[in-house]
ZAGU-545258 format. One line per field, with one value per residue (C-alpha): residue number from 1; residue in three letters; chain; x, y, z. Coordinates in Angstrom, 3 decimals, always signed. Example, Ala and Ser with C-alpha at 12.3 -4.5 7.8 and 13.67 -1.06 7.14 Angstrom:
n: (1|2)
res: (ala|ser)
chain: (A|A)
u: (+12.300|+13.670)
v: (-4.500|-1.060)
w: (+7.800|+7.140)
END
This chain:
n: (1|2|3|4|5|6|7|8|9|10|11|12|13|14|15|16|17|18|19|20|21|22|23|24|25|26|27|28|29|30|31|32|33|34|35|36|37|38|39|40|41|42|43|44|45|46|47|48|49|50|51|52|53|54|55|56|57|58|59|60|61|62|63|64|65|66|67|68|69|70|71|72|73|74|75|76|77|78|79|80|81|82|83|84|85|86|87|88|89|90|91|92|93|94|95|96|97|98|99|100|101|102|103|104|105|106|107|108|109|110|111|112|113|114|115|116|117|118|119|120|121|122|123|124|125|126|127|128|129|130|131|132|133|134|135|136|137|138|139|140|141|142|143|144|145|146|147|148|149|150|151|152|153|154|155|156|157|158|159|160|161|162|163|164|165|166|167|168|169|170|171|172|173|174|175|176|177|178|179|180|181|182|183|184|185|186|187|188|189|190|191|192|193|194|195|196|197|198|199|200|201|202|203|204|205|206|207|208|209|210|211|212|213|214|215|216|217|218|219|220|221|222|223|224|225|226|227|228|229|230|231|232|233|234|235|236|237|238|239|240|241|242|243|244|245|246|247|248|249|250|251|252|253|254|255|256|257|258|259|260|261|262|263|264|265|266|267|268|269|270|271|272|273|274|275|276|277|278|279|280|281|282|283|284|285|286|287|288|289|290|291|292|293|294|295|296|297|298|299|300|301|302|303|304|305|306|307|308|309|310|311|312|313|314|315|316|317|318|319|320|321|322|323|324|325|326|327|328|329|330|331|332|333|334|335|336|337|338|339|340|341|342|343|344|345|346|347|348|349|350|351|352|353|354|355|356|357|358|359|360|361|362|363|364|365|366|367|368|369|370|371|372|373|374|375|376|377|378|379|380|381|382|383|384|385|386|387|388|389|390|391|392|393|394|395|396|397|398|399|400|401|402|403|404|405|406|407|408|409|410|411|412|413|414|415|416|417|418|419|420|421|422|423|424|425|426|427|428|429|430|431|432|433|434|435|436|437|438|439|440|441|442|443|444|445|446|447|448|449|450|451|452|453|454|455|456|457|458|459|460|461|462|463|464|465|466|467|468|469|470|471|472|473|474|475|476|477|478|479|480|481|482|483|484|485|486|487|488|489|490|491|492|493|494|495|496|497)
res: (met|arg|gly|gly|gly|phe|ala|thr|ser|ser|arg|gly|ser|arg|gln|arg|cys|leu|ile|thr|arg|ser|ala|met|arg|ala|ile|pro|thr|ala|leu|thr|leu|leu|ser|gly|ile|phe|ile|ala|ala|gly|met|ala|ala|ser|ala|met|gly|asp|pro|ala|his|ala|pro|pro|ala|leu|asp|his|ala|glu|arg|asp|phe|ile|leu|asp|his|asp|asp|gly|tyr|ser|arg|leu|ile|gln|gly|leu|ala|pro|pro|glu|arg|ala|val|ser|tyr|arg|tyr|ser|pro|ser|ile|leu|thr|ile|ala|ala|gly|ile|glu|ser|cys|arg|tyr|asp|arg|gly|gly|ala|ser|thr|trp|his|arg|glu|pro|leu|pro|trp|pro|gly|ala|pro|gly|asp|arg|tyr|tyr|ser|arg|asp|val|pro|ala|his|val|his|trp|gly|asn|pro|leu|gln|lys|arg|val|phe|val|ile|leu|gly|ser|ser|tyr|ser|thr|trp|asn|arg|gly|thr|trp|thr|asn|lys|thr|ala|cys|met|leu|arg|glu|arg|phe|asn|asp|pro|his|leu|val|ala|phe|ala|gly|phe|leu|thr|pro|glu|phe|leu|gly|leu|glu|ala|arg|arg|pro|ala|ala|asn|thr|glu|glu|pro|ala|arg|asp|leu|tyr|ala|arg|leu|arg|ala|ala|leu|glu|glu|trp|lys|arg|ala|gly|arg|ile|pro|arg|asp|ala|gln|val|gly|ile|ile|gly|phe|ser|gly|gly|ala|arg|leu|ala|val|ser|leu|leu|ala|glu|asp|gln|arg|arg|thr|ala|his|ala|pro|leu|phe|asp|gln|gly|gly|ile|ala|phe|ser|pro|val|leu|asp|met|pro|thr|ser|tyr|gly|val|leu|asp|gly|ala|asn|ala|glu|leu|asp|gln|arg|gly|phe|pro|pro|asp|ser|ala|leu|thr|lys|pro|leu|phe|pro|ala|leu|ile|asn|ala|leu|phe|lys|gly|tyr|ser|pro|phe|asn|pro|ala|pro|phe|leu|arg|leu|thr|arg|pro|asp|thr|ser|ser|glu|leu|his|ala|arg|arg|arg|glu|thr|ile|asn|arg|phe|tyr|arg|glu|phe|gln|thr|val|asp|leu|ala|thr|thr|ser|asp|ala|val|tyr|pro|asp|ala|pro|glu|leu|arg|ala|ala|ala|arg|lys|leu|arg|glu|glu|gly|arg|leu|asn|tyr|gly|asn|tyr|tyr|phe|gly|leu|val|leu|lys|gly|gly|gln|asp|ala|arg|gly|ala|gln|val|glu|thr|ser|leu|leu|pro|glu|ile|ala|glu|val|arg|lys|pro|pro|leu|tyr|leu|val|phe|ala|lys|asp|asp|pro|val|leu|ser|glu|ile|asp|pro|glu|leu|ser|gly|lys|gln|gly|arg|phe|pro|asp|ser|leu|arg|thr|met|leu|arg|ala|ala|arg|arg|gln|pro|asn|val|arg|val|phe|thr|pro|glu|his|gly|ala|his|leu|gly|tyr|leu|leu|asp|ser|ser|tyr|leu|asn|ser|ala|leu|ser|gly|phe|phe|gly|gln|gly|arg)
chain: (A|A|A|A|A|A|A|A|A|A|A|A|A|A|A|A|A|A|A|A|A|A|A|A|A|A|A|A|A|A|A|A|A|A|A|A|A|A|A|A|A|A|A|A|A|A|A|A|A|A|A|A|A|A|A|A|A|A|A|A|A|A|A|A|A|A|A|A|A|A|A|A|A|A|A|A|A|A|A|A|A|A|A|A|A|A|A|A|A|A|A|A|A|A|A|A|A|A|A|A|A|A|A|A|A|A|A|A|A|A|A|A|A|A|A|A|A|A|A|A|A|A|A|A|A|A|A|A|A|A|A|A|A|A|A|A|A|A|A|A|A|A|A|A|A|A|A|A|A|A|A|A|A|A|A|A|A|A|A|A|A|A|A|A|A|A|A|A|A|A|A|A|A|A|A|A|A|A|A|A|A|A|A|A|A|A|A|A|A|A|A|A|A|A|A|A|A|A|A|A|A|A|A|A|A|A|A|A|A|A|A|A|A|A|A|A|A|A|A|A|A|A|A|A|A|A|A|A|A|A|A|A|A|A|A|A|A|A|A|A|A|A|A|A|A|A|A|A|A|A|A|A|A|A|A|A|A|A|A|A|A|A|A|A|A|A|A|A|A|A|A|A|A|A|A|A|A|A|A|A|A|A|A|A|A|A|A|A|A|A|A|A|A|A|A|A|A|A|A|A|A|A|A|A|A|A|A|A|A|A|A|A|A|A|A|A|A|A|A|A|A|A|A|A|A|A|A|A|A|A|A|A|A|A|A|A|A|A|A|A|A|A|A|A|A|A|A|A|A|A|A|A|A|A|A|A|A|A|A|A|A|A|A|A|A|A|A|A|A|A|A|A|A|A|A|A|A|A|A|A|A|A|A|A|A|A|A|A|A|A|A|A|A|A|A|A|A|A|A|A|A|A|A|A|A|A|A|A|A|A|A|A|A|A|A|A|A|A|A|A|A|A|A|A|A|A|A|A|A|A|A|A|A|A|A|A|A|A|A|A|A|A|A|A|A|A|A|A|A|A|A|A|A|A|A|A|A|A|A|A|A|A|A|A|A|A|A|A|A|A|A|A|A|A|A|A|A|A|A|A|A|A|A|A|A|A|A|A|A|A|A|A|A|A|A|A|A)
u: (-0.161|+1.117|+0.551|+1.589|-0.012|-1.742|-1.106|-2.096|-4.412|-3.878|-3.528|-6.267|-8.299|-6.094|-7.174|-5.906|-6.120|-9.403|-8.669|-11.996|-14.664|-17.390|-15.176|-14.612|-17.767|-15.742|-12.961|-12.685|-12.121|-9.225|-6.241|-4.192|-4.215|-5.295|-1.942|-1.431|-5.054|-7.038|-8.878|+9.494|+8.059|+7.396|+6.016|+8.654|+10.062|+9.633|+5.693|+5.168|+7.484|+4.576|+1.820|-0.144|+0.983|+0.436|-1.297|-4.589|-5.150|-3.764|-5.989|-8.948|-8.109|-8.153|-11.610|-13.020|-11.625|-14.981|-14.663|-14.598|-18.042|-21.761|-22.391|-19.450|-18.641|-21.732|-21.301|-17.551|-18.931|-22.294|-19.291|-17.364|-20.149|-23.072|-26.278|-29.745|-30.750|-29.702|-28.383|-26.246|-23.404|-22.011|-18.442|-15.496|-12.143|-10.961|-12.604|-11.837|-8.457|-8.857|-10.936|-8.596|-5.663|-7.759|-8.527|-5.260|-3.487|-5.734|-4.355|-1.884|+1.428|+2.469|+3.671|+6.108|+8.701|+8.697|+9.920|+13.581|+15.068|+18.156|+20.251|+21.495|+25.525|+26.427|+29.145|+30.775|+33.107|+31.501|+31.623|+29.471|+26.470|+23.150|+21.771|+24.458|+23.508|+22.291|+19.232|+16.652|+14.952|+12.335|+12.497|+10.329|+12.381|+9.825|+9.934|+13.758|+12.614|+11.105|+13.048|+10.699|+11.856|+10.016|+10.821|+7.811|+8.368|+5.785|+4.792|+6.237|+4.954|+3.732|+5.495|+6.548|+5.081|+1.236|+1.541|-0.526|-0.340|+1.758|-0.078|-2.583|+0.534|+2.347|-0.751|-1.602|+1.839|+2.370|-0.585|-0.487|+3.203|+3.904|+5.362|+7.986|+10.292|+9.601|+12.323|+10.148|+10.325|+8.663|+8.338|+11.342|+10.006|+8.743|+10.638|+12.296|+13.985|+14.424|+16.346|+19.025|+20.501|+20.255|+22.795|+20.306|+16.710|+15.418|+14.707|+13.327|+14.048|+17.279|+19.585|+17.931|+17.534|+21.305|+21.909|+19.566|+20.470|+23.768|+22.907|+19.985|+22.474|+25.309|+22.273|+21.131|+24.429|+25.545|+21.690|+22.632|+26.049|+24.815|+21.962|+18.957|+17.797|+18.632|+21.330|+19.020|+16.498|+14.209|+13.429|+10.395|+9.855|+6.462|+5.873|+3.193|+2.922|+6.122|+7.577|+6.136|+8.225|+11.096|+10.756|+11.089|+14.428|+15.822|+14.800|+16.549|+19.584|+19.304|+19.441|+22.297|+24.432|+23.783|+21.911|+23.241|+21.911|+19.586|+18.934|+15.234|+14.783|+11.087|+10.412|+8.043|+4.736|+4.340|+0.787|+0.022|+3.431|+4.186|+4.951|+5.290|+6.425|+4.910|+1.646|+1.400|+2.528|+0.162|-2.570|-1.676|-1.167|-3.820|-6.041|-4.630|-4.962|-8.474|-8.992|-6.876|-9.309|-12.665|-11.455|-10.477|-8.079|-4.513|-3.626|-6.716|-5.737|-6.804|-4.425|-4.315|-5.196|-5.774|-8.414|-11.427|-11.715|-10.283|-11.798|-14.969|-14.308|-13.667|-16.758|-18.723|-17.728|-14.752|-11.444|-8.288|-9.976|-12.520|-13.057|-17.283|-17.747|-15.914|-17.341|-20.781|-20.384|-20.201|-24.406|-26.969|-27.885|-28.878|-28.614|-26.601|-25.028|-23.498|-22.689|-20.525|-18.829|-17.940|-16.662|-14.243|-12.606|-11.923|-10.514|-8.433|-7.269|-5.461|-4.233|-2.474|-0.179|+0.707|+0.386|+1.943|+3.663|+5.670|+6.372|+7.981|+10.168|+11.091|+12.127|+14.400|+18.578|+20.013|+24.215|+24.962|+22.025|+21.708|+20.723|+17.124|+15.671|+15.780|+14.515|+11.500|+10.777|+11.056|+8.570|+6.257|+6.391|+5.477|+2.422|+4.482|+5.418|+4.186|+5.195|+5.918|+7.897|+9.865|+10.837|+11.124|+11.721|+14.681|+15.205|+15.446|+17.227|+19.841|+20.442|+20.953|+23.334|+25.085|+25.296|+25.261|+22.677|+18.689|+17.269|+14.840|+11.359|+9.553|+9.741|+9.424|+13.341|+13.874|+10.968|+12.444|+15.744|+13.687|+14.005|+14.723|+12.376|+8.793|+6.909|+3.432|+2.201|-0.837|-2.755|-5.918|-7.050|-8.987|-6.094|-7.407|-3.259|-1.193|-3.528|-6.503|-8.153|-11.027|-14.032|-15.700|-13.069|-12.659|-15.910|-15.470|-15.083|-10.970|-9.468|-6.834|-3.450|-1.736|+1.436|+0.253|-1.350|+2.208|+4.312|+1.578|+1.184|+5.034|+5.414|+2.900|+5.054|+7.814|+7.233|+7.957|+6.303|+2.004|-0.284|-3.667|-5.092|-8.486|-11.149|-11.913|-9.897|-8.242|-4.724|-4.328|-8.086|-8.488|-6.696|-10.038|-10.683|-8.710|-9.937|-7.968|-5.067|-4.577|-4.905|-2.488|+0.261|-0.431|-1.149|+2.301|+4.323|+2.582|-0.013|+1.671|+0.748)
v: (+0.208|+3.467|+7.170|+9.883|+12.986|+15.135|+17.682|+16.673|+19.128|+21.557|+21.457|+22.346|+19.839|+16.821|+15.368|+13.207|+9.628|+7.853|+4.327|+2.425|+1.095|+3.831|+6.542|+5.638|+7.836|+10.732|+10.322|+12.926|+10.386|+10.440|+11.632|+10.795|+7.011|+8.631|+9.898|+6.140|+4.688|+7.661|+7.065|-3.059|-2.918|-5.048|-8.131|-10.523|-12.761|-15.679|-15.251|-14.652|-17.591|-19.740|-19.576|-20.864|-17.959|-15.055|-11.961|-11.803|-8.386|-10.090|-13.006|-10.500|-8.536|-11.783|-13.296|-9.803|-9.146|-7.727|-8.584|-12.056|-11.366|-12.134|-8.584|-7.384|-5.364|-3.333|-2.577|-1.276|+0.916|+2.419|+3.601|+5.261|+6.444|+6.383|+5.838|+7.656|+4.100|+0.914|-0.779|-4.210|-3.378|-5.712|-6.585|-5.829|-6.201|-4.001|-1.070|-1.899|-1.758|+1.982|+3.146|+2.140|+3.545|+7.152|+6.479|+5.996|+9.481|+11.579|+10.853|+13.188|+11.694|+14.964|+18.377|+18.838|+20.497|+17.314|+15.063|+15.097|+13.865|+12.383|+10.948|+7.674|+7.161|+3.918|+2.868|-0.068|-0.138|+1.740|-1.658|-3.282|-1.062|-1.440|+2.527|+4.836|+7.888|+8.368|+6.833|+9.405|+8.163|+9.982|+10.596|+11.598|+12.150|+11.277|+10.903|+11.421|+8.843|+6.778|+3.612|+2.320|+2.759|+1.768|+1.645|+1.827|+0.520|+1.852|-0.322|-0.286|+2.597|+4.410|+8.024|+9.432|+12.862|+11.349|+8.853|+6.039|+3.419|+4.830|+8.527|+6.123|+3.497|+6.579|+8.174|+5.531|+4.278|+7.799|+7.507|+4.248|+4.140|+7.503|+9.202|+6.420|+7.485|+6.786|+6.244|+6.107|+5.152|+5.723|+2.537|+1.077|+1.399|+5.294|+8.106|+9.080|+5.653|+5.094|+8.364|+6.525|+5.053|+1.622|-0.797|-2.791|-3.597|-5.108|-8.582|-9.195|-7.569|-9.284|-6.837|-3.722|-5.050|-5.973|-2.515|-0.588|-2.604|-1.346|+2.012|+1.413|+0.014|+2.230|+4.736|+3.978|+3.403|+6.834|+8.054|+6.498|+7.841|+11.306|+10.766|+11.042|+7.402|+5.456|+3.239|+0.201|+1.315|-1.549|-1.220|-3.374|-3.291|-2.859|-3.345|-2.824|-4.652|-4.662|-3.029|-6.401|-8.060|-5.568|-5.999|-9.725|-9.420|-7.234|-9.613|-11.907|-9.931|-9.151|-13.171|-13.697|-10.701|-10.799|-13.447|-13.692|-9.996|-8.932|-5.132|-5.457|-7.351|-6.361|-8.379|-7.346|-7.296|-7.687|-6.455|-8.079|-9.230|-9.865|-13.509|-15.022|-12.860|-15.229|-15.426|-11.614|-10.875|-13.451|-11.564|-8.217|-9.343|-11.633|-8.617|-6.016|-9.230|-9.138|-5.808|-5.639|-8.642|-6.236|-2.931|-1.092|+1.751|+0.997|+4.704|+4.658|+4.194|+5.690|+8.294|+9.499|+11.018|+13.941|+15.096|+14.606|+11.334|+12.734|+15.796|+14.430|+11.974|+14.998|+16.886|+13.827|+13.878|+11.089|+12.621|+11.467|+13.293|+10.912|+7.151|+7.763|+8.166|+4.958|+2.710|+3.522|+2.085|-1.141|-0.323|-2.532|-0.283|-2.086|+1.312|+0.695|+4.001|+2.841|-0.540|+1.295|+3.559|+0.599|-1.585|+1.334|+1.901|-1.539|-1.581|+1.636|+0.094|-2.671|-0.253|+1.482|-0.897|-1.448|+1.521|+4.029|+1.961|-0.528|+2.505|+4.227|+1.771|+0.076|+3.593|+4.723|+4.184|+1.661|+1.723|-2.108|-2.824|+0.442|-2.151|-2.762|+0.799|+0.815|-3.204|-2.012|+0.830|-1.373|-3.754|-0.604|+0.192|-3.184|-3.114|-5.909|-4.305|-5.888|-7.762|-11.207|-9.942|-7.183|-9.027|-12.545|-11.687|-8.914|-8.674|-12.134|-13.430|-10.566|-11.305|-15.016|-14.175|-11.545|-14.042|-17.336|-18.842|-18.984|-15.407|-16.691|-15.376|-16.943|-15.283|-18.402|-19.016|-15.740|-16.096|-19.449|-17.556|-15.074|-17.343|-15.772|-12.402|-12.697|-12.024|-11.619|-12.429|-11.208|-11.677|-11.878|-14.722|-12.548|-10.024|-8.544|-7.525|-10.388|-13.693|-13.552|-11.313|-9.860|-11.669|-9.192|-8.651|-12.051|-13.106|-15.849|-16.915|-17.570|-19.992|-19.409|-20.371|-23.396|-21.962|-19.371|-21.920|-24.312|-21.071|-19.876|-23.430|-23.773|-20.134|-21.304|-24.239|-21.896|-21.251|-17.591|-16.581|-15.861|-15.924|-14.440|-15.304|-13.860|-14.668|-11.529|-8.393|-7.435|-5.617|-4.025|-3.424|-4.678|-1.376|+0.610|-0.981|+0.963|-1.378|-4.202|-2.554|-0.576|-3.989|-5.633|-3.273|-2.930|-6.849|-7.624|-4.804|-4.653|-2.569|+0.508|+3.284)
w: (+0.003|-0.896|+0.701|-1.482|-3.277|-1.204|+1.570|+5.370|+7.101|+8.970|+12.799|+14.081|+12.705|+14.235|+17.802|+20.338|+19.813|+20.467|+21.012|+22.040|+19.811|+21.543|+21.076|+17.228|+16.031|+17.167|+15.356|+12.818|+10.341|+7.882|+5.793|+2.995|+1.854|-1.370|-1.073|-1.585|-2.477|-3.893|-4.780|+28.026|+31.636|+28.512|+27.809|+28.807|+25.950|+27.670|+28.261|+24.490|+23.537|+25.243|+23.592|+26.521|+28.759|+25.614|+27.729|+28.218|+26.533|+23.669|+23.806|+23.960|+21.212|+18.945|+20.474|+20.149|+16.731|+15.580|+11.856|+12.444|+14.690|+12.972|+11.409|+12.858|+9.591|+9.394|+12.988|+12.787|+9.607|+11.180|+14.197|+10.973|+9.006|+10.537|+8.222|+8.589|+9.432|+10.126|+7.731|+6.919|+4.821|+2.278|+3.412|+0.708|+1.334|-1.051|-0.106|+3.611|+2.812|+1.208|+3.905|+6.716|+5.097|+4.859|+8.583|+9.909|+8.792|+10.655|+13.814|+15.750|+15.778|+17.262|+15.977|+13.149|+16.398|+18.153|+15.171|+13.597|+10.570|+11.280|+9.012|+9.324|+7.707|+6.741|+9.653|+7.891|+4.544|+1.736|-0.355|+2.064|+2.003|-0.047|-0.069|-1.341|+0.817|+4.272|+4.915|+7.004|+9.834|+11.322|+15.219|+17.966|+21.017|+24.382|+27.642|+28.990|+31.827|+29.374|+28.381|+25.197|+22.026|+18.823|+15.533|+12.937|+9.618|+7.013|+4.030|+0.932|-0.905|+2.186|+2.392|+6.071|+5.309|+4.649|+7.924|+6.362|+9.390|+10.870|+12.419|+14.060|+15.282|+16.818|+18.606|+20.184|+21.271|+23.089|+24.759|+25.707|+26.714|+28.156|+25.466|+24.768|+21.954|+18.074|+14.953|+12.048|+8.431|+4.957|+3.085|+1.292|-1.991|-1.864|-3.593|-0.839|-0.465|-3.714|-3.986|-2.023|-5.137|-3.505|-5.294|-6.920|-6.653|-3.608|-4.935|-1.325|+1.902|+3.303|+2.074|+2.880|+6.284|+6.432|+5.674|+7.962|+11.127|+10.900|+10.674|+13.269|+15.903|+15.362|+15.654|+18.854|+20.090|+19.563|+21.286|+24.094|+24.433|+23.947|+26.625|+24.025|+25.231|+28.501|+28.314|+29.028|+26.387|+25.419|+21.685|+19.684|+16.048|+14.234|+10.458|+8.069|+4.673|+2.692|+6.422|+8.083|+5.831|+6.234|+10.235|+10.265|+8.353|+10.580|+13.391|+12.036|+11.433|+14.878|+15.439|+13.330|+15.016|+18.211|+19.511|+23.226|+23.549|+21.071|+19.639|+19.701|+23.064|+23.046|+19.614|+16.776|+15.481|+11.644|+10.269|+6.662|+6.051|+2.418|+3.336|-0.056|-3.130|-5.735|-4.281|-3.893|-7.808|-8.926|-7.209|-8.614|-12.120|-12.164|-11.312|-13.585|-16.387|-15.705|-15.900|-19.488|-20.509|-19.556|-21.253|-17.793|-19.070|-17.567|-16.459|-14.362|-11.073|-7.720|-7.930|-11.586|-13.856|-11.971|-14.526|-15.357|-12.685|-9.803|-9.799|-10.745|-7.314|-5.495|-6.587|-5.431|-2.453|-2.299|-0.934|+0.972|+4.084|+5.001|+4.523|+5.070|+1.300|+0.541|+3.597|+2.150|-0.872|+0.610|+1.668|+0.080|-2.317|-5.742|-7.390|-10.834|-9.867|-6.538|-8.079|-10.928|-8.432|-6.297|-9.028|-10.573|-7.084|-6.789|-10.325|-9.421|-6.142|-8.211|-11.182|-8.843|-8.059|-11.573|-12.494|-10.219|-7.701|-9.743|-12.663|-9.934|-8.412|-11.746|-13.540|-10.383|-10.593|-9.239|-9.709|-9.924|-12.243|-14.692|-17.438|-15.764|-16.004|-19.803|-19.634|-17.160|-20.160|-22.862|-21.016|-20.231|-23.846|-24.902|-22.243|-20.559|-17.330|-14.819|-11.340|-12.110|-15.615|-13.677|-10.615|-11.962|-15.348|-14.327|-10.943|-9.193|-12.488|-12.046|-8.433|-9.185|-11.524|-9.609|-6.381|-8.046|-5.726|-5.464|-4.239|-1.440|-2.084|+0.714|+4.372|+6.329|+6.337|+8.110|+10.321|+11.407|+12.317|+14.872|+17.809|+20.579|+20.783|+20.573|+17.259|+16.522|+12.711|+12.168|+8.509|+7.403|+5.214|+2.528|+1.613|-1.392|-1.802|-0.819|-0.811|-3.340|-5.779|-4.711|-5.576|-6.872|-9.370|-10.174|-9.845|-7.602|-4.396|-3.584|-1.538|+0.702|-0.770|-0.028|+0.360|+2.827|+4.855|+5.228|+5.981|+8.632|+9.833|+9.775|+12.191|+14.544|+15.612|+16.992|+20.544|+20.046|+17.391|+17.890|+14.631|+14.130|+11.022|+10.961|+8.299|+7.467|+7.495|+4.407|+3.954|+6.948|+6.522|+10.288|+12.009|+11.181|+14.173|+16.654|+19.847|+17.990|+16.996|+20.609|+22.473|+20.521|+21.060|+24.655|+24.840|+23.075|+24.699|+28.156|+29.373|+29.009|+31.484)
END
C-alpha cells in the first residue's frame, strides 16, 4: 500500500487518539491514503515464547476481533459512517483496505516540532552498504525517563509525510506508553528511499534489512552515548505490509549478529507481511490481467489521472480526508450508480499497484544494475510491465546471476531464524493484495493459498511466534478497528501506563 499525493490537514483539524470502539464515532475520519490509494515494562520474551502464557490482553483482542463476528463489519462501519437508518453493509476487502488507510492518517502523531529528521550514515566499509546515501529516520524524542523505543516501518509505498498506518500507531503508542521514543521510516519503495540509490532493486528484504540494521544499531548506540535515550533502552519494532516483511528481516538479522543480546529485545509485530512474493505478484498481476480483458484503461488508478477522473470524484464527495464515502459504497443499495462506483474504485485500487507503484520502482536508478531501467521501460512500451515480468524476469534473475545462488522469495526461512524475541504475525485470510483477488473483481470466491497456509502453520510451531489469521480483515483493513490495534499494541508490548 502506498501513501503519496495530498497534503495533510491543518493542525487545528487534528485531535487526540481515540482508542476505544465506543469513541470511534468521534474520530474525524481520515487523511491521506488517497495519498497512496486514492481514490518493556514490556512483555517478557519468555511469556510470549509460550503461546499458552500469552498476555490476556492479546487473547481478548483476538477473541473480540469484530470482523469475524456476525454482522461485525456492519457494526464497525456504522460507528465510522453513521447511516440515516440501520443497514447491513456488504463486506468488501478492497474498500475496507482503502478506507482503513485513509482513516489511519488523520491521527495526531505529534506536532512537526516534536519530530526530527535524522540521517543515518553507513558505519562500515563503503563496499558493504546497500544504500549509497544516508538513510533518513524520522525521530520523536519522547519522555526523557522513558526506556521504551519503538521502530515503525511503513508499508512499501507509504510516504512518511502522509502518515498512512504510522500516524495512528504513533498516536496510540504515545498515549498508551507515556510518550516513548519513536523512530519511523517511510516505505522502502517510496521516492524517499528510491532516491537513496540502492545498489540494485530489492529482490527481497534481506539486503535492505542488512543495511538498515547496521545503521540503526550504530545510531541507537550514539543516541545512548549522547543521553537522548537511556542506556538500558528497550526496543520493539512494528511493521506494515512490505514494512512488516522488512521488520521480520531485521529481527532475523538481529539474531544472526547478536543472538545473545538482541537489539530488538522487545520483539516485533508484523501486520499483514508479504509472506510469499510469487503469491502476491500473482494476485496483483492476475487482477490487472482481468482488467485488461475487460478493457479497463491501464492508466486509470486511484491517484491518476488527476483530470477529469479524480476531480470528478472530489466533487462527488470522495476525498483523501474522509473514509466514510468509500465505506458507504458497501451499503446494500442495488442502484446501478452505486454498483458502478464501487466496481470502479476496486478496479482503480488494483491499477494503482501496477500503473503507479511498480512504474515508480522500476524507473529508479540502481548503480549496480543500470540496464534494468531501460529494460523496464521497454516492457512498459510493449504493455508487458507487471510484477512477474519485472521481478522474476529481470530483478530476481539478475540477483541470482550476481550471487550465484537462488534468491529467497518466501519469508519463512527468516521467520525460522527469529528464535529468541517474541514475534506477532497478523495476516487476514481474505487479503486482496497478498492472498486472493477481490471476489467482486474475479467473480469467484477465492481459496486461501496452500503456500500461505503451510507457511503460517510452520510459523505457529515456533514457541516465540504467535500467529493470528482472522477470516476477514483485508490488507491492513482490520486496523480500521482502533480497539483491536490498541489491544494488540498494549497486549504484545505490555500494558503501558
